[in-house]
N, CA, C, O and CB atoms as a CASP TS submission, in Angstrom:
PFRMAT TS
TARGET T0000
AUTHOR 0000-0000-0000
METHOD Language model
MODEL 1
PARENT N/A
ATOM      1  N   UNK     1      -8.027 -29.148 -15.876  1.00  0.00           N
ATOM      2  CA  UNK     1      -7.371 -27.967 -15.301  1.00  0.00           C
ATOM      3  C   UNK     1      -5.923 -27.945 -15.569  1.00  0.00           C
ATOM      4  O   UNK     1      -5.309 -29.012 -15.603  1.00  0.00           O
ATOM      5  CB  UNK     1      -7.590 -27.895 -13.840  1.00  0.00           C
ATOM      6  N   UNK     2      -5.334 -26.838 -15.759  1.00  0.00           N
ATOM      7  CA  UNK     2      -3.978 -26.734 -16.081  1.00  0.00           C
ATOM      8  C   UNK     2      -3.038 -26.444 -14.636  1.00  0.00           C
ATOM      9  O   UNK     2      -2.805 -25.360 -14.100  1.00  0.00           O
ATOM     10  CB  UNK     2      -3.859 -25.513 -17.217  1.00  0.00           C
ATOM     11  N   UNK     3      -2.662 -27.625 -14.284  1.00  0.00           N
ATOM     12  CA  UNK     3      -1.904 -27.630 -12.877  1.00  0.00           C
ATOM     13  C   UNK     3      -0.571 -26.948 -13.085  1.00  0.00           C
ATOM     14  O   UNK     3      -0.015 -26.423 -12.120  1.00  0.00           O
ATOM     15  CB  UNK     3      -1.636 -29.188 -12.270  1.00  0.00           C
ATOM     16  N   UNK     4      -0.077 -26.928 -14.172  1.00  0.00           N
ATOM     17  CA  UNK     4       1.258 -26.087 -14.432  1.00  0.00           C
ATOM     18  C   UNK     4       1.004 -24.636 -14.104  1.00  0.00           C
ATOM     19  O   UNK     4       1.775 -23.993 -13.392  1.00  0.00           O
ATOM     20  CB  UNK     4       1.774 -26.176 -16.010  1.00  0.00           C
ATOM     21  N   UNK     5      -0.200 -24.085 -14.691  1.00  0.00           N
ATOM     22  CA  UNK     5      -0.453 -22.639 -14.484  1.00  0.00           C
ATOM     23  C   UNK     5      -0.680 -22.345 -13.116  1.00  0.00           C
ATOM     24  O   UNK     5      -0.127 -21.378 -12.591  1.00  0.00           O
ATOM     25  CB  UNK     5      -1.592 -22.151 -15.253  1.00  0.00           C
ATOM     26  N   UNK     6      -1.553 -23.198 -12.405  1.00  0.00           N
ATOM     27  CA  UNK     6      -1.686 -22.875 -11.108  1.00  0.00           C
ATOM     28  C   UNK     6      -0.230 -22.961 -10.149  1.00  0.00           C
ATOM     29  O   UNK     6       0.024 -22.216  -9.203  1.00  0.00           O
ATOM     30  CB  UNK     6      -2.794 -23.820 -10.623  1.00  0.00           C
ATOM     31  N   UNK     7       0.503 -23.904 -10.588  1.00  0.00           N
ATOM     32  CA  UNK     7       1.816 -24.066  -9.826  1.00  0.00           C
ATOM     33  C   UNK     7       2.639 -22.883 -10.117  1.00  0.00           C
ATOM     34  O   UNK     7       3.342 -22.425  -9.215  1.00  0.00           O
ATOM     35  CB  UNK     7       2.615 -25.386 -10.219  1.00  0.00           C
ATOM     36  N   UNK     8       2.626 -22.368 -11.220  1.00  0.00           N
ATOM     37  CA  UNK     8       3.393 -21.002 -11.528  1.00  0.00           C
ATOM     38  C   UNK     8       2.849 -19.954 -10.819  1.00  0.00           C
ATOM     39  O   UNK     8       3.621 -19.200 -10.226  1.00  0.00           O
ATOM     40  CB  UNK     8       3.368 -20.574 -12.988  1.00  0.00           C
ATOM     41  N   UNK     9       1.580 -19.756 -10.768  1.00  0.00           N
ATOM     42  CA  UNK     9       1.018 -18.546  -9.929  1.00  0.00           C
ATOM     43  C   UNK     9       1.265 -18.896  -8.613  1.00  0.00           C
ATOM     44  O   UNK     9       1.483 -17.892  -7.935  1.00  0.00           O
ATOM     45  CB  UNK     9      -0.533 -18.222 -10.104  1.00  0.00           C
ATOM     46  N   UNK    10       1.316 -19.945  -7.981  1.00  0.00           N
ATOM     47  CA  UNK    10       1.639 -20.231  -6.543  1.00  0.00           C
ATOM     48  C   UNK    10       3.103 -19.968  -6.258  1.00  0.00           C
ATOM     49  O   UNK    10       3.463 -19.510  -5.174  1.00  0.00           O
ATOM     50  CB  UNK    10       1.297 -21.708  -6.173  1.00  0.00           C
ATOM     51  N   UNK    11       3.945 -20.260  -7.236  1.00  0.00           N
ATOM     52  CA  UNK    11       5.350 -20.055  -7.019  1.00  0.00           C
ATOM     53  C   UNK    11       5.496 -18.493  -7.000  1.00  0.00           C
ATOM     54  O   UNK    11       6.195 -17.939  -6.151  1.00  0.00           O
ATOM     55  CB  UNK    11       6.264 -20.787  -8.168  1.00  0.00           C
ATOM     56  N   UNK    12       4.890 -17.884  -7.852  1.00  0.00           N
ATOM     57  CA  UNK    12       5.018 -16.392  -7.995  1.00  0.00           C
ATOM     58  C   UNK    12       4.551 -15.784  -6.539  1.00  0.00           C
ATOM     59  O   UNK    12       5.165 -14.857  -6.011  1.00  0.00           O
ATOM     60  CB  UNK    12       4.027 -15.803  -9.315  1.00  0.00           C
ATOM     61  N   UNK    13       3.534 -16.334  -6.017  1.00  0.00           N
ATOM     62  CA  UNK    13       3.161 -15.867  -4.681  1.00  0.00           C
ATOM     63  C   UNK    13       4.093 -16.127  -3.604  1.00  0.00           C
ATOM     64  O   UNK    13       4.217 -15.312  -2.690  1.00  0.00           O
ATOM     65  CB  UNK    13       1.948 -16.420  -4.306  1.00  0.00           C
ATOM     66  N   UNK    14       4.752 -17.196  -3.644  1.00  0.00           N
ATOM     67  CA  UNK    14       5.858 -17.515  -2.790  1.00  0.00           C
ATOM     68  C   UNK    14       6.993 -16.632  -2.921  1.00  0.00           C
ATOM     69  O   UNK    14       7.572 -16.224  -1.914  1.00  0.00           O
ATOM     70  CB  UNK    14       6.287 -18.823  -3.013  1.00  0.00           C
ATOM     71  N   UNK    15       7.327 -16.332  -3.995  1.00  0.00           N
ATOM     72  CA  UNK    15       8.459 -15.495  -4.297  1.00  0.00           C
ATOM     73  C   UNK    15       8.194 -14.016  -3.939  1.00  0.00           C
ATOM     74  O   UNK    15       9.081 -13.304  -3.468  1.00  0.00           O
ATOM     75  CB  UNK    15       8.810 -15.630  -5.767  1.00  0.00           C
ATOM     76  N   UNK    16       6.912 -13.572  -4.187  1.00  0.00           N
ATOM     77  CA  UNK    16       6.572 -12.305  -3.942  1.00  0.00           C
ATOM     78  C   UNK    16       6.594 -12.040  -2.289  1.00  0.00           C
ATOM     79  O   UNK    16       7.016 -10.973  -1.841  1.00  0.00           O
ATOM     80  CB  UNK    16       5.183 -12.059  -4.626  1.00  0.00           C
ATOM     81  N   UNK    17       6.174 -12.950  -1.558  1.00  0.00           N
ATOM     82  CA  UNK    17       6.357 -12.913  -0.119  1.00  0.00           C
ATOM     83  C   UNK    17       7.701 -13.293   0.589  1.00  0.00           C
ATOM     84  O   UNK    17       7.846 -13.200   1.808  1.00  0.00           O
ATOM     85  CB  UNK    17       5.401 -13.737   0.384  1.00  0.00           C
ATOM     86  N   UNK    18       8.625 -13.707  -0.231  1.00  0.00           N
ATOM     87  CA  UNK    18       9.828 -14.093   0.333  1.00  0.00           C
ATOM     88  C   UNK    18      10.631 -12.911   0.947  1.00  0.00           C
ATOM     89  O   UNK    18      10.809 -11.858   0.334  1.00  0.00           O
ATOM     90  CB  UNK    18      10.603 -14.784  -0.688  1.00  0.00           C
ATOM     91  N   UNK    19      11.022 -13.110   1.977  1.00  0.00           N
ATOM     92  CA  UNK    19      11.874 -11.849   2.635  1.00  0.00           C
ATOM     93  C   UNK    19      13.348 -11.893   2.017  1.00  0.00           C
ATOM     94  O   UNK    19      14.082 -10.935   2.258  1.00  0.00           O
ATOM     95  CB  UNK    19      11.998 -11.982   4.449  1.00  0.00           C
ATOM     96  N   UNK    20      13.790 -12.869   1.292  1.00  0.00           N
ATOM     97  CA  UNK    20      15.007 -12.969   0.608  1.00  0.00           C
ATOM     98  C   UNK    20      15.033 -12.119  -0.742  1.00  0.00           C
ATOM     99  O   UNK    20      16.096 -11.825  -1.290  1.00  0.00           O
ATOM    100  CB  UNK    20      15.267 -14.432   0.344  1.00  0.00           C
ATOM    101  N   UNK    21      13.828 -11.759  -1.219  1.00  0.00           N
ATOM    102  CA  UNK    21      13.854 -10.888  -2.453  1.00  0.00           C
ATOM    103  C   UNK    21      13.774  -9.435  -2.153  1.00  0.00           C
ATOM    104  O   UNK    21      13.224  -9.050  -1.121  1.00  0.00           O
ATOM    105  CB  UNK    21      12.716 -11.231  -3.379  1.00  0.00           C
ATOM    106  N   UNK    22      14.273  -8.653  -2.968  1.00  0.00           N
ATOM    107  CA  UNK    22      14.328  -7.312  -2.873  1.00  0.00           C
ATOM    108  C   UNK    22      13.091  -6.732  -3.476  1.00  0.00           C
ATOM    109  O   UNK    22      12.357  -7.482  -4.120  1.00  0.00           O
ATOM    110  CB  UNK    22      15.530  -6.814  -3.478  1.00  0.00           C
ATOM    111  N   UNK    23      12.768  -5.385  -3.322  1.00  0.00           N
ATOM    112  CA  UNK    23      11.707  -4.644  -3.931  1.00  0.00           C
ATOM    113  C   UNK    23      11.723  -4.767  -5.426  1.00  0.00           C
ATOM    114  O   UNK    23      10.654  -4.929  -6.015  1.00  0.00           O
ATOM    115  CB  UNK    23      11.786  -3.227  -3.538  1.00  0.00           C
ATOM    116  N   UNK    24      12.787  -4.705  -6.045  1.00  0.00           N
ATOM    117  CA  UNK    24      12.798  -4.793  -7.532  1.00  0.00           C
ATOM    118  C   UNK    24      12.199  -6.048  -7.987  1.00  0.00           C
ATOM    119  O   UNK    24      11.372  -6.052  -8.898  1.00  0.00           O
ATOM    120  CB  UNK    24      14.192  -4.686  -8.092  1.00  0.00           C
ATOM    121  N   UNK    25      12.589  -7.136  -7.379  1.00  0.00           N
ATOM    122  CA  UNK    25      12.190  -8.505  -7.714  1.00  0.00           C
ATOM    123  C   UNK    25      10.734  -8.664  -7.452  1.00  0.00           C
ATOM    124  O   UNK    25      10.022  -9.066  -8.372  1.00  0.00           O
ATOM    125  CB  UNK    25      12.991  -9.541  -6.923  1.00  0.00           C
ATOM    126  N   UNK    26      10.207  -8.384  -6.263  1.00  0.00           N
ATOM    127  CA  UNK    26       8.889  -8.469  -5.844  1.00  0.00           C
ATOM    128  C   UNK    26       8.000  -7.560  -6.621  1.00  0.00           C
ATOM    129  O   UNK    26       6.896  -7.990  -6.953  1.00  0.00           O
ATOM    130  CB  UNK    26       8.804  -8.197  -4.445  1.00  0.00           C
ATOM    131  N   UNK    27       8.376  -6.288  -6.964  1.00  0.00           N
ATOM    132  CA  UNK    27       7.464  -5.498  -7.704  1.00  0.00           C
ATOM    133  C   UNK    27       7.271  -6.026  -9.136  1.00  0.00           C
ATOM    134  O   UNK    27       6.174  -5.922  -9.685  1.00  0.00           O
ATOM    135  CB  UNK    27       7.936  -4.087  -7.720  1.00  0.00           C
ATOM    136  N   UNK    28       8.326  -6.591  -9.745  1.00  0.00           N
ATOM    137  CA  UNK    28       8.114  -7.217 -10.947  1.00  0.00           C
ATOM    138  C   UNK    28       7.159  -8.335 -10.930  1.00  0.00           C
ATOM    139  O   UNK    28       6.264  -8.450 -11.767  1.00  0.00           O
ATOM    140  CB  UNK    28       9.299  -7.639 -11.428  1.00  0.00           C
ATOM    141  N   UNK    29       7.365  -9.170  -9.947  1.00  0.00           N
ATOM    142  CA  UNK    29       6.318 -10.290  -9.766  1.00  0.00           C
ATOM    143  C   UNK    29       4.810  -9.739  -9.586  1.00  0.00           C
ATOM    144  O   UNK    29       3.839 -10.258 -10.135  1.00  0.00           O
ATOM    145  CB  UNK    29       6.715 -11.176  -8.440  1.00  0.00           C
ATOM    146  N   UNK    30       4.760  -8.721  -8.819  1.00  0.00           N
ATOM    147  CA  UNK    30       3.412  -8.156  -8.485  1.00  0.00           C
ATOM    148  C   UNK    30       2.913  -7.633  -9.780  1.00  0.00           C
ATOM    149  O   UNK    30       1.756  -7.948 -10.061  1.00  0.00           O
ATOM    150  CB  UNK    30       3.444  -7.003  -7.349  1.00  0.00           C
ATOM    151  N   UNK    31       3.521  -6.942 -10.567  1.00  0.00           N
ATOM    152  CA  UNK    31       3.148  -6.494 -11.874  1.00  0.00           C
ATOM    153  C   UNK    31       2.606  -7.587 -12.733  1.00  0.00           C
ATOM    154  O   UNK    31       1.498  -7.454 -13.253  1.00  0.00           O
ATOM    155  CB  UNK    31       4.286  -5.876 -12.531  1.00  0.00           C
ATOM    156  N   UNK    32       3.307  -8.635 -12.906  1.00  0.00           N
ATOM    157  CA  UNK    32       2.979  -9.850 -13.556  1.00  0.00           C
ATOM    158  C   UNK    32       1.756 -10.375 -13.096  1.00  0.00           C
ATOM    159  O   UNK    32       0.966 -10.712 -13.978  1.00  0.00           O
ATOM    160  CB  UNK    32       3.978 -10.808 -13.409  1.00  0.00           C
ATOM    161  N   UNK    33       1.389 -10.535 -11.846  1.00  0.00           N
ATOM    162  CA  UNK    33       0.250 -10.935 -11.308  1.00  0.00           C
ATOM    163  C   UNK    33      -0.965 -10.071 -11.615  1.00  0.00           C
ATOM    164  O   UNK    33      -2.049 -10.502 -12.010  1.00  0.00           O
ATOM    165  CB  UNK    33       0.459 -11.045  -9.980  1.00  0.00           C
ATOM    166  N   UNK    34      -0.613  -8.639 -11.356  1.00  0.00           N
ATOM    167  CA  UNK    34      -1.714  -7.773 -11.737  1.00  0.00           C
ATOM    168  C   UNK    34      -2.205  -7.918 -13.228  1.00  0.00           C
ATOM    169  O   UNK    34      -3.404  -7.829 -13.489  1.00  0.00           O
ATOM    170  CB  UNK    34      -1.289  -6.355 -11.488  1.00  0.00           C
ATOM    171  N   UNK    35      -1.295  -8.134 -14.160  1.00  0.00           N
ATOM    172  CA  UNK    35      -1.650  -8.342 -15.515  1.00  0.00           C
ATOM    173  C   UNK    35      -2.436  -9.697 -15.702  1.00  0.00           C
ATOM    174  O   UNK    35      -3.406  -9.753 -16.457  1.00  0.00           O
ATOM    175  CB  UNK    35      -0.379  -8.309 -16.368  1.00  0.00           C
ATOM    176  N   UNK    36      -2.000 -10.753 -15.011  1.00  0.00           N
ATOM    177  CA  UNK    36      -2.829 -11.878 -15.042  1.00  0.00           C
ATOM    178  C   UNK    36      -4.238 -11.760 -14.613  1.00  0.00           C
ATOM    179  O   UNK    36      -5.205 -12.157 -15.262  1.00  0.00           O
ATOM    180  CB  UNK    36      -2.258 -12.813 -14.311  1.00  0.00           C
ATOM    181  N   UNK    37      -4.268 -11.108 -13.320  1.00  0.00           N
ATOM    182  CA  UNK    37      -5.596 -10.765 -12.864  1.00  0.00           C
ATOM    183  C   UNK    37      -6.439 -10.073 -13.824  1.00  0.00           C
ATOM    184  O   UNK    37      -7.569 -10.502 -14.057  1.00  0.00           O
ATOM    185  CB  UNK    37      -5.518  -9.978 -11.719  1.00  0.00           C
ATOM    186  N   UNK    38      -5.984  -9.042 -14.396  1.00  0.00           N
ATOM    187  CA  UNK    38      -6.686  -8.282 -15.420  1.00  0.00           C
ATOM    188  C   UNK    38      -7.149  -8.992 -16.531  1.00  0.00           C
ATOM    189  O   UNK    38      -8.321  -8.894 -16.897  1.00  0.00           O
ATOM    190  CB  UNK    38      -5.918  -7.287 -15.896  1.00  0.00           C
ATOM    191  N   UNK    39      -6.335  -9.693 -17.095  1.00  0.00           N
ATOM    192  CA  UNK    39      -6.630 -10.597 -18.076  1.00  0.00           C
ATOM    193  C   UNK    39      -7.930 -11.617 -17.819  1.00  0.00           C
ATOM    194  O   UNK    39      -8.926 -11.710 -18.536  1.00  0.00           O
ATOM    195  CB  UNK    39      -5.376 -11.346 -18.262  1.00  0.00           C
ATOM    196  N   UNK    40      -7.677 -12.259 -16.755  1.00  0.00           N
ATOM    197  CA  UNK    40      -8.765 -13.231 -16.207  1.00  0.00           C
ATOM    198  C   UNK    40     -10.015 -12.550 -15.931  1.00  0.00           C
ATOM    199  O   UNK    40     -11.069 -13.154 -16.132  1.00  0.00           O
ATOM    200  CB  UNK    40      -8.334 -13.926 -14.905  1.00  0.00           C
ATOM    201  N   UNK    41     -10.019 -11.265 -15.459  1.00  0.00           N
ATOM    202  CA  UNK    41     -11.214 -10.623 -15.129  1.00  0.00           C
ATOM    203  C   UNK    41     -11.946 -10.252 -16.321  1.00  0.00           C
ATOM    204  O   UNK    41     -13.169 -10.379 -16.367  1.00  0.00           O
ATOM    205  CB  UNK    41     -10.980  -9.489 -14.313  1.00  0.00           C
ATOM    206  N   UNK    42     -11.192  -9.752 -17.393  1.00  0.00           N
ATOM    207  CA  UNK    42     -11.799  -9.344 -18.659  1.00  0.00           C
ATOM    208  C   UNK    42     -12.546 -10.567 -19.333  1.00  0.00           C
ATOM    209  O   UNK    42     -13.633 -10.475 -19.903  1.00  0.00           O
ATOM    210  CB  UNK    42     -10.678  -8.764 -19.623  1.00  0.00           C
ATOM    211  N   UNK    43     -11.796 -11.738 -19.185  1.00  0.00           N
ATOM    212  CA  UNK    43     -12.439 -12.976 -19.801  1.00  0.00           C
ATOM    213  C   UNK    43     -13.616 -13.371 -19.062  1.00  0.00           C
ATOM    214  O   UNK    43     -14.624 -13.745 -19.661  1.00  0.00           O
ATOM    215  CB  UNK    43     -11.492 -14.166 -19.850  1.00  0.00           C
ATOM    216  N   UNK    44     -13.555 -13.310 -17.715  1.00  0.00           N
ATOM    217  CA  UNK    44     -14.741 -13.820 -16.874  1.00  0.00           C
ATOM    218  C   UNK    44     -15.973 -12.820 -17.116  1.00  0.00           C
ATOM    219  O   UNK    44     -17.117 -13.271 -17.162  1.00  0.00           O
ATOM    220  CB  UNK    44     -14.331 -13.878 -15.206  1.00  0.00           C
ATOM    221  N   UNK    45     -15.726 -11.531 -17.262  1.00  0.00           N
ATOM    222  CA  UNK    45     -16.779 -10.583 -17.597  1.00  0.00           C
ATOM    223  C   UNK    45     -17.568 -11.007 -18.795  1.00  0.00           C
ATOM    224  O   UNK    45     -18.796 -10.917 -18.782  1.00  0.00           O
ATOM    225  CB  UNK    45     -16.207  -9.235 -17.836  1.00  0.00           C
ATOM    226  N   UNK    46     -16.839 -11.517 -19.946  1.00  0.00           N
ATOM    227  CA  UNK    46     -17.655 -11.871 -21.115  1.00  0.00           C
ATOM    228  C   UNK    46     -18.184 -13.451 -20.978  1.00  0.00           C
ATOM    229  O   UNK    46     -18.918 -13.922 -21.846  1.00  0.00           O
ATOM    230  CB  UNK    46     -16.729 -11.644 -22.495  1.00  0.00           C
ATOM    231  N   UNK    47     -17.816 -14.122 -19.983  1.00  0.00           N
ATOM    232  CA  UNK    47     -18.171 -15.393 -19.871  1.00  0.00           C
ATOM    233  C   UNK    47     -19.660 -15.754 -19.565  1.00  0.00           C
ATOM    234  O   UNK    47     -20.170 -15.086 -18.665  1.00  0.00           O
ATOM    235  CB  UNK    47     -17.364 -15.885 -18.947  1.00  0.00           C
ATOM    236  N   UNK    48     -20.407 -16.660 -20.138  1.00  0.00           N
ATOM    237  CA  UNK    48     -21.749 -16.903 -19.710  1.00  0.00           C
ATOM    238  C   UNK    48     -21.969 -17.535 -18.356  1.00  0.00           C
ATOM    239  O   UNK    48     -21.035 -18.177 -17.878  1.00  0.00           O
ATOM    240  CB  UNK    48     -22.358 -17.704 -20.662  1.00  0.00           C
ATOM    241  N   UNK    49     -23.147 -17.419 -17.658  1.00  0.00           N
ATOM    242  CA  UNK    49     -23.307 -18.113 -16.543  1.00  0.00           C
ATOM    243  C   UNK    49     -23.824 -19.642 -16.809  1.00  0.00           C
ATOM    244  O   UNK    49     -24.424 -19.956 -17.837  1.00  0.00           O
ATOM    245  CB  UNK    49     -24.221 -17.320 -15.701  1.00  0.00           C
ATOM    246  N   UNK    50     -23.543 -20.464 -15.856  1.00  0.00           N
ATOM    247  CA  UNK    50     -23.867 -21.797 -16.073  1.00  0.00           C
ATOM    248  C   UNK    50     -24.718 -22.411 -14.853  1.00  0.00           C
ATOM    249  O   UNK    50     -24.578 -21.950 -13.720  1.00  0.00           O
ATOM    250  CB  UNK    50     -22.566 -22.560 -16.311  1.00  0.00           C
ATOM    251  N   UNK    51     -25.571 -23.427 -15.113  1.00  0.00           N
ATOM    252  CA  UNK    51     -26.356 -23.952 -14.077  1.00  0.00           C
ATOM    253  C   UNK    51     -25.346 -24.727 -13.097  1.00  0.00           C
ATOM    254  O   UNK    51     -24.470 -25.510 -13.462  1.00  0.00           O
ATOM    255  CB  UNK    51     -27.516 -24.888 -14.683  1.00  0.00           C
ATOM    256  N   UNK    52     -25.618 -24.388 -11.910  1.00  0.00           N
ATOM    257  CA  UNK    52     -24.739 -25.038 -10.756  1.00  0.00           C
ATOM    258  C   UNK    52     -23.358 -24.273 -10.496  1.00  0.00           C
ATOM    259  O   UNK    52     -22.470 -24.703  -9.759  1.00  0.00           O
ATOM    260  CB  UNK    52     -24.375 -26.617 -11.156  1.00  0.00           C
ATOM    261  N   UNK    53     -23.312 -23.079 -11.211  1.00  0.00           N
ATOM    262  CA  UNK    53     -22.122 -22.284 -11.196  1.00  0.00           C
ATOM    263  C   UNK    53     -21.918 -21.768  -9.822  1.00  0.00           C
ATOM    264  O   UNK    53     -20.874 -21.951  -9.197  1.00  0.00           O
ATOM    265  CB  UNK    53     -22.189 -21.161 -12.193  1.00  0.00           C
ATOM    266  N   UNK    54     -23.088 -21.028  -9.305  1.00  0.00           N
ATOM    267  CA  UNK    54     -23.001 -20.396  -7.948  1.00  0.00           C
ATOM    268  C   UNK    54     -22.725 -21.559  -6.841  1.00  0.00           C
ATOM    269  O   UNK    54     -22.021 -21.318  -5.860  1.00  0.00           O
ATOM    270  CB  UNK    54     -24.428 -19.572  -7.615  1.00  0.00           C
ATOM    271  N   UNK    55     -23.247 -22.681  -7.029  1.00  0.00           N
ATOM    272  CA  UNK    55     -22.998 -23.623  -5.989  1.00  0.00           C
ATOM    273  C   UNK    55     -21.546 -24.119  -5.928  1.00  0.00           C
ATOM    274  O   UNK    55     -21.001 -24.343  -4.846  1.00  0.00           O
ATOM    275  CB  UNK    55     -23.909 -24.761  -6.156  1.00  0.00           C
ATOM    276  N   UNK    56     -20.961 -24.279  -7.047  1.00  0.00           N
ATOM    277  CA  UNK    56     -19.601 -24.668  -7.285  1.00  0.00           C
ATOM    278  C   UNK    56     -18.740 -23.545  -6.545  1.00  0.00           C
ATOM    279  O   UNK    56     -17.870 -23.817  -5.716  1.00  0.00           O
ATOM    280  CB  UNK    56     -19.284 -24.791  -8.906  1.00  0.00           C
ATOM    281  N   UNK    57     -19.093 -22.206  -6.953  1.00  0.00           N
ATOM    282  CA  UNK    57     -18.235 -21.175  -6.462  1.00  0.00           C
ATOM    283  C   UNK    57     -18.361 -21.180  -5.005  1.00  0.00           C
ATOM    284  O   UNK    57     -17.316 -20.968  -4.390  1.00  0.00           O
ATOM    285  CB  UNK    57     -18.556 -19.823  -7.045  1.00  0.00           C
ATOM    286  N   UNK    58     -19.474 -21.388  -4.298  1.00  0.00           N
ATOM    287  CA  UNK    58     -19.549 -21.258  -2.902  1.00  0.00           C
ATOM    288  C   UNK    58     -18.846 -22.429  -2.239  1.00  0.00           C
ATOM    289  O   UNK    58     -18.295 -22.249  -1.153  1.00  0.00           O
ATOM    290  CB  UNK    58     -20.975 -21.153  -2.465  1.00  0.00           C
ATOM    291  N   UNK    59     -18.830 -23.698  -2.868  1.00  0.00           N
ATOM    292  CA  UNK    59     -18.027 -24.764  -2.390  1.00  0.00           C
ATOM    293  C   UNK    59     -16.580 -24.664  -2.617  1.00  0.00           C
ATOM    294  O   UNK    59     -15.811 -25.191  -1.813  1.00  0.00           O
ATOM    295  CB  UNK    59     -18.466 -25.932  -2.942  1.00  0.00           C
ATOM    296  N   UNK    60     -16.164 -24.056  -3.605  1.00  0.00           N
ATOM    297  CA  UNK    60     -14.703 -24.097  -3.919  1.00  0.00           C
ATOM    298  C   UNK    60     -14.018 -22.726  -3.938  1.00  0.00           C
ATOM    299  O   UNK    60     -12.804 -22.702  -3.737  1.00  0.00           O
ATOM    300  CB  UNK    60     -14.494 -24.751  -5.271  1.00  0.00           C
ATOM    301  N   UNK    61     -14.604 -21.713  -4.135  1.00  0.00           N
ATOM    302  CA  UNK    61     -13.950 -20.357  -4.170  1.00  0.00           C
ATOM    303  C   UNK    61     -14.309 -19.490  -3.097  1.00  0.00           C
ATOM    304  O   UNK    61     -13.434 -18.898  -2.465  1.00  0.00           O
ATOM    305  CB  UNK    61     -14.249 -19.652  -5.386  1.00  0.00           C
ATOM    306  N   UNK    62     -15.719 -19.343  -2.793  1.00  0.00           N
ATOM    307  CA  UNK    62     -16.078 -18.408  -1.748  1.00  0.00           C
ATOM    308  C   UNK    62     -16.012 -18.675  -0.398  1.00  0.00           C
ATOM    309  O   UNK    62     -16.363 -17.848   0.445  1.00  0.00           O
ATOM    310  CB  UNK    62     -17.215 -18.055  -1.905  1.00  0.00           C
ATOM    311  N   UNK    63     -15.547 -19.878  -0.106  1.00  0.00           N
ATOM    312  CA  UNK    63     -15.196 -20.311   1.369  1.00  0.00           C
ATOM    313  C   UNK    63     -14.050 -19.626   1.789  1.00  0.00           C
ATOM    314  O   UNK    63     -13.101 -19.380   1.045  1.00  0.00           O
ATOM    315  CB  UNK    63     -14.921 -21.827   1.550  1.00  0.00           C
ATOM    316  N   UNK    64     -14.125 -19.304   3.000  1.00  0.00           N
ATOM    317  CA  UNK    64     -13.035 -18.614   3.680  1.00  0.00           C
ATOM    318  C   UNK    64     -11.855 -19.520   3.904  1.00  0.00           C
ATOM    319  O   UNK    64     -12.055 -20.443   4.694  1.00  0.00           O
ATOM    320  CB  UNK    64     -13.503 -18.057   4.995  1.00  0.00           C
ATOM    321  N   UNK    65     -10.754 -19.437   3.397  1.00  0.00           N
ATOM    322  CA  UNK    65      -9.707 -20.250   3.801  1.00  0.00           C
ATOM    323  C   UNK    65      -8.329 -19.302   3.487  1.00  0.00           C
ATOM    324  O   UNK    65      -8.272 -18.382   2.672  1.00  0.00           O
ATOM    325  CB  UNK    65      -9.783 -21.738   2.969  1.00  0.00           C
ATOM    326  N   UNK    66      -7.336 -19.747   4.287  1.00  0.00           N
ATOM    327  CA  UNK    66      -6.168 -19.006   4.137  1.00  0.00           C
ATOM    328  C   UNK    66      -5.204 -19.720   2.962  1.00  0.00           C
ATOM    329  O   UNK    66      -5.054 -20.937   2.849  1.00  0.00           O
ATOM    330  CB  UNK    66      -5.456 -18.915   5.588  1.00  0.00           C
ATOM    331  N   UNK    67      -4.668 -18.838   2.227  1.00  0.00           N
ATOM    332  CA  UNK    67      -3.612 -19.448   1.170  1.00  0.00           C
ATOM    333  C   UNK    67      -2.469 -19.992   1.620  1.00  0.00           C
ATOM    334  O   UNK    67      -1.653 -20.461   0.826  1.00  0.00           O
ATOM    335  CB  UNK    67      -3.134 -18.519   0.255  1.00  0.00           C
TER
END
């Protein structure tokens, strides 16, 4: 897993919610996150399913937790 990518996205989330940033800065960050989300969604739509995938999703992604 690319920890650098996850770190960058997490930092974008922190900056997006920072009260020290103005709307111009946060809007730019939000647009970048929307573009990343769109690209990932398109890739995942084409991706095949795998054995054990739903179990992994339930254990790692679908559980309710606060970011």
